[in-house]
C-alpha positions in Angstrom: 11.6 40.7 -39.2 15.0 39.2 -38.3 15.2 36.4 -35.7 16.7 38.8 -33.2 14.0 41.3 -33.7 11.4 38.5 -33.3 13.0 37.5 -30.0 12.9 41.1 -28.8 9.2 41.4 -29.7 8.4 38.2 -27.9 10.3 39.4 -24.9 8.3 42.6 -24.8 5.1 40.7 -25.2 6.0 38.3 -22.4 6.8 41.3 -20.1 3.5 42.9 -20.8 1.3 39.8 -20.5 3.1 37.4 -18.1 4.9 39.6 -15.5 3.7 42.3 -13.1 5.4 44.9 -15.3 4.5 47.0 -18.3 7.0 47.9 -21.0 6.5 50.4 -23.7 10.0 50.2 -25.1 13.1 48.0 -24.6 16.5 49.8 -24.8 19.5 47.5 -25.7 22.0 47.7 -22.9 24.6 45.3 -24.2 25.3 41.8 -25.5 28.2 39.8 -24.2 30.4 37.0 -25.5 27.4 34.6 -25.1 24.1 34.5 -26.9 22.4 36.5 -24.1 21.2 40.1 -24.7 20.3 42.6 -22.1 17.7 45.4 -22.3 16.5 48.1 -20.0 13.0 49.4 -19.5 11.2 51.7 -17.1 8.2 50.8 -15.0 6.7 52.8 -12.2 9.7 55.2 -12.1 12.2 52.3 -11.7 14.5 50.7 -14.3 14.5 47.0 -14.8 16.8 44.7 -16.8 15.1 42.3 -19.2 17.3 39.4 -20.4 16.9 37.3 -23.6 18.7 34.0 -23.0 17.7 31.7 -25.9 17.1 28.3 -24.3 18.8 26.5 -27.2 22.1 28.0 -26.0 21.6 29.3 -22.5 20.4 27.7 -19.2 18.4 30.5 -17.5 17.2 28.1 -14.8 20.7 27.4 -13.7 21.3 31.1 -13.6 18.4 31.4 -11.1 19.6 28.6 -9.0 23.2 29.8 -8.8 21.9 33.3 -8.0 20.0 31.9 -5.1 23.1 30.0 -3.8 25.4 33.1 -4.2 22.9 35.3 -2.4 22.6 32.8 0.5 26.4 33.0 0.9 26.4 36.8 1.2 27.2 37.8 -2.4 25.3 40.7 -4.0 23.6 39.4 -7.1 20.6 40.7 -9.1 17.2 39.8 -7.8 15.2 37.8 -10.3 11.9 39.6 -10.5 10.2 37.4 -13.1 11.3 34.5 -15.2 10.2 31.9 -17.8 12.9 29.4 -18.2 11.2 27.6 -21.1 11.2 30.8 -23.1 14.5 32.0 -21.9 13.3 35.3 -20.6 13.8 36.9 -17.2 13.7 40.3 -15.5 16.3 41.5 -13.0 16.7 44.5 -10.7 19.0 47.0 -12.3 22.6 47.1 -11.1 23.4 50.1 -13.3 26.2 50.4 -15.8 29.3 51.0 -13.6 31.5 48.0 -14.0 34.6 47.5 -11.9 36.5 47.9 -15.1 35.4 51.5 -15.4 36.8 52.5 -12.0 40.2 50.8 -12.4 43.3 53.0 -12.9 46.9 52.8 -11.7 45.9 54.1 -8.3 42.4 52.6 -7.6 43.4 49.1 -8.6 45.4 48.6 -5.4 42.2 49.0 -3.4 39.6 47.6 -5.8 41.4 44.3 -6.6 41.8 43.2 -3.0 38.2 44.2 -2.4 37.1 42.0 -5.3 39.4 39.1 -4.3 37.8 39.1 -0.9 34.5 38.0 -2.5 36.1 34.7 -3.7 35.8 32.7 -0.4 32.1 33.3 -0.6 32.0 32.2 -4.3 34.1 29.2 -3.4 31.6 28.1 -0.7 29.0 27.7 -3.4 29.5 24.2 -4.6 25.8 23.3 -5.0 22.4 24.8 -5.7 19.1 23.9 -4.1 18.7 21.2 -6.7 22.1 19.7 -7.3 25.8 19.9 -6.9 27.4 22.2 -9.5 28.9 20.5 -12.5 32.5 19.5 -12.1 35.2 21.2 -14.1 36.3 17.8 -15.3 38.8 16.4 -17.8 36.1 16.4 -20.5 35.4 20.1 -20.1 39.2 20.8 -19.8 39.9 18.9 -23.0 37.0 20.6 -24.9 38.4 24.0 -23.9 41.9 23.2 -25.0 40.6 22.0 -28.4 38.9 25.4 -28.9 42.5 26.8 -29.2 43.6 24.3 -31.8 40.3 24.3 -33.8 39.3 28.0 -33.8 42.6 29.9 -33.4 45.1 27.7 -35.2 43.0 26.0 -37.8 40.0 28.3 -38.6 41.6 31.7 -37.9 45.2 31.2 -38.9 44.8 28.2 -41.3 47.8 26.7 -39.4 48.6 23.0 -40.1 50.3 21.3 -37.2 53.2 18.9 -37.7 53.3 15.6 -35.9 56.0 17.1 -33.6 53.8 20.1 -32.8 50.9 17.8 -32.0 53.1 15.9 -29.5 54.3 19.2 -28.0 50.7 20.4 -27.5 49.8 17.1 -26.0 52.7 17.4 -23.5 51.6 21.0 -22.7 48.0 19.8 -22.2 49.3 17.2 -19.7 51.4 19.7 -17.7 48.5 22.1 -17.4 46.0 19.3 -16.6 48.1 17.9 -13.8 48.4 21.4 -12.3 44.6 22.0 -12.7 43.4 18.8 -11.1 45.8 18.6 -8.2 44.3 21.8 -6.7 41.7 21.8 -4.0 38.2 21.9 -5.5 35.9 24.8 -4.7 33.0 26.7 -6.2 34.1 28.6 -9.4 32.3 31.5 -11.0 34.3 30.7 -14.2 34.2 34.3 -15.6 35.2 36.4 -12.6 36.7 39.6 -14.1 36.3 43.3 -14.0 33.4 43.5 -16.6 31.3 41.0 -14.6 31.7 42.9 -11.3 29.4 45.9 -10.9 30.0 48.9 -8.6 26.9 49.5 -6.5 25.8 52.1 -4.0 27.7 52.2 -0.7 30.8 51.0 -2.7 29.6 47.4 -2.8 30.5 45.0 -5.6 27.8 43.1 -7.3 28.4 39.9 -9.2 26.8 39.0 -12.5 27.2 36.4 -15.4 27.6 33.4 -13.1 25.4 30.9 -14.9 28.4 28.8 -15.9 29.6 28.2 -12.3 31.3 24.8 -11.7 33.3 23.1 -9.0 36.9 23.5 -10.0 40.5 24.6 -9.0 41.0 27.1 -6.2 43.0 29.6 -8.2 40.7 29.8 -11.3 38.7 32.9 -10.4 41.7 34.7 -8.9 43.7 34.4 -12.1 40.6 35.3 -14.2 40.4 38.5 -12.3 44.1 39.5 -12.0 45.2 38.4 -15.4 42.3 39.9 -17.2 41.9 39.1 -20.9 40.9 42.7 -21.5 43.5 44.6 -19.5 47.0 43.8 -18.3 48.7 45.0 -15.1 52.4 45.0 -14.1 53.5 41.5 -13.1 54.8 42.8 -9.8 51.4 44.2 -8.9 49.7 41.0 -9.7 52.3 39.0 -7.6 51.7 41.4 -4.7 47.9 41.1 -4.9 48.1 37.3 -5.2 50.5 37.0 -2.2 48.2 39.1 0.0 45.2 37.0 -1.1 47.0 33.8 -0.3 48.3 35.0 3.0 44.8 36.3 4.1 42.7 33.4 3.0 44.9 30.4 2.2 48.1 30.4 4.3 47.9 26.6 4.6 49.2 26.4 1.0 52.9 27.5 0.4 53.0 30.7 -1.7 55.4 29.0 -4.2 52.8 26.2 -4.8 49.9 28.6 -4.8 51.7 30.8 -7.4 52.4 27.8 -9.7 48.7 26.8 -9.4 47.7 30.4 -10.3 50.2 30.8 -13.2 49.5 27.5 -15.0 45.7 27.8 -14.4 46.0 31.2 -16.1 47.8 29.6 -19.0 44.9 27.2 -19.5 42.4 30.0 -19.3 44.3 32.2 -21.8 44.7 29.2 -24.2 40.9 28.8 -24.1 40.2 32.5 -24.4 42.3 33.0 -27.4 40.3 30.3 -29.2 37.0 31.7 -28.0 37.9 35.1 -29.3 38.6 33.6 -32.7 35.4 31.7 -32.6 33.4 34.8 -31.7 34.7 36.4 -34.8 34.2 33.6 -37.3 31.1 32.0 -35.9 29.2 34.8 -34.2 30.3 37.9 -36.1 31.7 39.5 -32.9 35.0 40.8 -34.3 35.9 43.3 -31.6 37.3 40.4 -29.6 40.1 39.8 -32.1 42.1 42.7 -30.6 42.3 40.8 -27.3 44.0 37.7 -28.8 47.5 39.2 -28.7 47.1 40.0 -25.0 46.2 36.4 -24.2 49.1 35.1 -26.2 51.4 37.6 -24.5 50.4 36.2 -21.2 51.2 32.6 -22.4 54.7 33.7 -23.5 55.6 35.8 -20.5 54.3 33.4 -17.8 55.2 30.3 -19.6 58.9 31.3 -19.8 59.1 30.9 -16.0 58.4 27.2 -16.3 61.0 24.9 -18.0 58.4 22.3 -18.9 56.5 24.8 -21.0 59.4 26.1 -23.1 58.5 24.3 -26.3 55.0 25.6 -26.1 56.2 29.1 -25.4 58.6 29.0 -28.3 55.7 27.8 -30.6 53.4 30.7 -29.5 56.1 33.3 -29.6 57.6 32.3 -32.9 54.7 30.9 -34.8 51.3 31.8 -33.4 51.7 35.4 -32.2 53.5 36.7 -35.4 50.8 35.1 -37.5 48.0 36.7 -35.5 49.6 40.1 -35.7 50.3 39.7 -39.5 46.7 38.8 -40.1 45.4 41.7 -38.0 47.7 44.1 -39.9 46.6 42.7 -43.2 42.9 43.2 -42.2 43.6 46.8 -41.2 45.3 47.4 -44.5 42.2 46.1 -46.4 40.0 48.5 -44.4 42.2 51.4 -45.3 42.2 50.5 -49.0 38.4 50.1 -49.0 38.0 53.4 -47.3 40.3 55.1 -49.9 38.4 53.5 -52.8 35.2 55.2 -51.7 36.6 58.8 -51.9 
């Protein structure tokens, strides 16, 4: 029996012997970019979500504490029906399968994105749980995330060897983005607030999931995570309009020009991190579907970065070196798949 199958069997045993529920069969719902896995089972004519969050990698206790804090601030989050944080197992009420992402189109986005953005002031009020203040999105974490890009995308995925001049350029870029990041007002940050982590519930409410990595960080982080989604891109004019309306409604004390710069450069930091994470998911975790999202994150870096003179060297590097290499590698991999398929005829 594989380790994953063993964990699933242990989860079912825990449900049947340590919770008020009985489970005859677990149906895999999905796995995400983390080590968590989600299952659905039926008990007493209701469906329940069972979560396997291996304690070596996941902090299920923090999930429970943040859920409590989010709920206290008026956010719809799953109820925790049973939990064993030592084992890394818990049961949640079922929010269904309808993500915000599923309902987005060129028309609905103009209603759904403002509705989702309106949740952020409640998220931002959550800077602590019942036990402690949320971790700070500090320089150590910021640096570690930047290094994911250089290690996993440039080195591991592309085999790219940086020159001394390129190292200096990346260091300058890091400093520009860090200055922007840490000058912003500090608020509660979900840290992965995007259309796949927002669920459409009954009465057209939006439920929030996947918040266990919440921190205290920059005021624009979750807004740019939502509007400049790593998995789907919208016209820049639409994003600018949504951002301006959000700023005017909730943060008119900050000039729009300053707020937009905060938003843009925070998005640059997030997409730099995400491109490295997507490469790591492929090489370390065998989750190769995320490779197709790397060009989109790099495209954001190029198009947004071109608006800021201090980022031109980095933009040129991504546009002329990184993006072509990523695309060439992707095309090469597709060609190999075609050749292998042809050889089996």
